[in-house]
C-alpha positions as CSV (number, residue, x, y, z in Angstrom):
1,M,108.8,100.3,82.6
2,K,105.5,102.1,83.2
3,I,103.2,101.3,86.1
4,G,100.9,99.1,83.9
5,E,103.8,96.8,83.1
6,L,104.9,96.7,86.7
7,A,101.4,95.8,87.7
8,K,101.4,92.9,85.2
9,R,104.8,91.6,86.1
10,T,104.0,91.5,89.8
11,D,100.3,90.7,89.6
12,C,99.5,93.8,91.6
13,S,96.9,96.4,90.8
14,V,97.9,99.9,89.7
15,Q,95.9,101.2,92.6
16,T,97.9,99.1,95.0
17,I,101.2,100.2,93.5
18,R,100.1,103.8,93.9
19,H,99.1,103.2,97.5
20,Y,102.5,101.7,98.3
21,E,104.1,104.7,96.7
22,K,102.0,107.0,98.8
23,E,103.1,105.0,101.8
24,Q,106.7,105.4,100.7
25,L,107.3,101.6,100.4
26,I,108.3,101.9,96.7
27,A,109.4,104.8,94.5
28,S,109.4,105.3,90.8
29,V,113.0,105.9,89.6
30,E,112.2,108.6,87.2
31,R,109.6,110.1,84.8
32,S,109.2,109.8,81.1
33,E,108.9,112.6,78.7
34,G,105.1,112.2,78.9
35,N,105.5,112.5,82.8
36,F,104.7,108.8,83.4
37,R,106.3,107.2,86.3
38,L,109.0,104.8,85.3
39,Y,110.2,101.7,87.3
40,D,113.2,99.4,87.1
41,E,113.8,95.8,88.1
42,A,114.5,96.9,91.7
43,A,110.9,98.1,91.9
44,V,109.7,94.7,90.7
45,E,111.8,92.9,93.4
46,Q,110.7,95.4,96.1
47,L,107.0,95.0,95.1
48,L,107.3,91.2,95.2
49,F,108.9,91.5,98.6
50,I,106.0,93.6,99.8
51,K,103.4,91.2,98.4
52,H,105.1,88.3,100.1
53,C,105.1,90.2,103.4
54,R,101.4,91.1,103.0
55,S,100.6,87.4,102.3
56,L,102.0,86.8,105.8
57,D,99.7,89.5,107.1
58,L,102.5,91.9,108.0
59,S,101.4,95.5,108.4
60,L,102.7,98.3,106.3
61,P,104.6,99.8,109.2
62,E,106.2,96.3,109.8
63,I,107.0,96.1,106.1
64,R,108.5,99.6,106.1
65,Q,110.7,98.6,109.1
66,L,111.8,95.4,107.3
67,L,112.7,97.4,104.1
68,G,114.7,99.8,106.3
69,L,116.5,96.9,108.0
70,S,117.2,95.3,104.6
71,R,119.2,98.4,103.6
72,S,121.7,97.6,106.3
73,P,122.9,94.1,105.2
74,S,125.8,93.9,107.7
75,A,123.6,94.6,110.7
76,Q,122.5,91.9,113.1
77,C,119.0,90.5,112.4
78,D,117.9,90.7,116.0
79,D,115.3,93.4,115.1
80,V,113.9,91.3,112.3
81,N,113.6,88.3,114.7
82,R,111.9,90.4,117.4
83,M,109.4,91.7,114.8
84,I,108.6,88.2,113.5
85,D,108.3,86.9,117.1
86,A,105.9,89.7,117.9
87,H,103.9,88.9,114.8
88,I,103.7,85.2,115.7
89,D,102.4,86.2,119.1
90,Q,99.7,88.4,117.4
91,V,98.7,85.5,115.1
92,E,98.5,83.1,118.0
93,A,96.2,85.5,119.9
94,R,94.0,85.9,116.8
95,I,93.8,82.1,116.4
96,Q,92.6,81.9,120.0
97,E,90.0,84.6,119.4
98,L,88.9,82.9,116.2
99,T,88.7,79.6,117.9
100,K,86.4,81.1,120.5
101,L,84.3,82.7,117.8
102,N,84.1,79.4,116.0
103,E,82.8,77.7,119.2
104,Q,80.2,80.4,119.8
105,L,79.0,80.1,116.2
106,R,78.8,76.3,116.4
107,M,76.8,76.6,119.7
108,L,74.5,79.1,118.0
109,R,74.0,76.8,115.0
110,R,73.1,73.9,117.3
111,S,70.3,75.9,118.8
112,C,68.2,75.5,115.6
113,S,67.2,72.7,113.4
114,N,66.2,72.9,109.7
115,R,62.6,71.8,110.6
116,R,61.7,75.0,112.4
117,T,60.0,78.1,111.2
118,V,61.7,81.5,111.4
119,E,59.4,82.2,114.4
120,Q,60.8,79.2,116.2
121,C,64.4,79.8,115.1
122,G,66.7,79.2,118.0
123,I,69.5,81.2,116.3
124,L,67.3,84.3,116.0
125,R,66.1,83.9,119.6
126,N,69.7,83.5,120.9
127,L,70.8,86.5,118.9
128,S,68.0,88.6,120.5
129,A,68.9,87.4,124.0
130,T,71.7,88.8,126.2
131,P,74.9,88.7,124.1
132,V,77.5,86.0,124.8
133,S,80.9,87.4,125.9
134,S,82.6,89.1,123.1
135,V,85.6,87.6,121.3
């Protein structure tokens, strides 16, 4: 199948597919007489795997590592577990950072009521003051 059909079947843009090719996450199997890249069912499966990984916010290097590990089906899955454990730690750290950011924004929002003018706006005043510790 050509790249357009692959894009439709996987709900992925042609640009994204080309990016994944450039990153060597997927490869076209061959080229047509008109020099179009051609893909097979394995490319569909691989692209869906990549999309699922991206939906979990896994990075391209992490996905590349998982794809490499998946090519050794008899190997132990310790490396996979370690990678996912590290990713969980990263997600938990981001959640903490976002929680702090949420608290700062809520505090900022409470500094102004709807009945004030821009000149009296507590939010703008606070933003102009010394910055709160960064997230």
